[in-house]
C-alpha positions in Angstrom: 294.3 -40.8 96.8 290.8 -39.4 96.7 290.5 -38.8 92.9 291.0 -42.3 91.6 294.2 -42.6 89.6 295.5 -45.5 91.7 292.1 -47.2 91.4 292.0 -46.7 87.6 295.5 -48.1 87.4 294.6 -51.1 89.5 291.5 -51.9 87.4 293.6 -51.5 84.2 296.0 -54.2 85.6 292.9 -56.4 86.3 293.1 -56.0 90.1 290.0 -55.6 92.3 289.9 -52.5 94.5 289.2 -52.1 98.2 288.6 -48.5 99.2 286.6 -46.2 101.3 283.5 -44.6 99.8 284.8 -41.0 99.9 285.4 -38.1 97.6 285.8 -39.1 94.0 286.4 -42.8 94.6 282.8 -43.9 93.7 283.3 -42.2 90.3 286.4 -44.2 89.6 285.1 -47.7 90.5 281.8 -49.6 90.5 280.9 -50.9 94.0 280.4 -54.7 94.0 281.5 -54.9 90.3 285.1 -53.7 90.2 285.6 -52.7 93.8 284.4 -53.2 97.4 283.7 -49.8 99.0 283.5 -49.4 102.7 282.3 -46.6 104.9 285.0 -44.1 105.9 286.8 -45.0 109.1 285.3 -48.5 109.4 288.5 -50.5 109.7 286.6 -53.7 110.4 284.6 -53.4 107.2 287.8 -52.6 105.3 289.6 -55.6 106.6 286.6 -57.8 106.0 286.5 -56.7 102.3 290.2 -57.5 101.9 289.6 -60.9 103.5 286.7 -61.7 101.3 288.7 -60.9 98.2 291.6 -63.1 99.4 289.3 -66.0 100.1 286.8 -65.8 97.2 288.6 -66.6 94.0 285.4 -66.3 91.9 284.6 -62.8 93.2 288.2 -61.8 92.6 288.2 -63.1 89.1 284.9 -61.4 88.3 286.1 -58.1 89.6 289.4 -58.5 87.7 287.6 -59.1 84.4 285.1 -56.2 84.9 287.8 -53.8 86.0 289.9 -54.5 82.9 286.9 -54.0 80.6 
């Protein structure tokens, strides 16, 4: 979804977002605060962002809190 409803819902549920930096996504999230945005079509960067969130509990918690607020 390019216009951010799913991203807003994730943040409201205190979940960090991993998404591509396209269309309206950057207006719905804050890169490196509530989300990790990757370049469109870069599957490696996308999977690395997911892996980072899965393995870094402090980053995940920080994004969770900022997303909810």
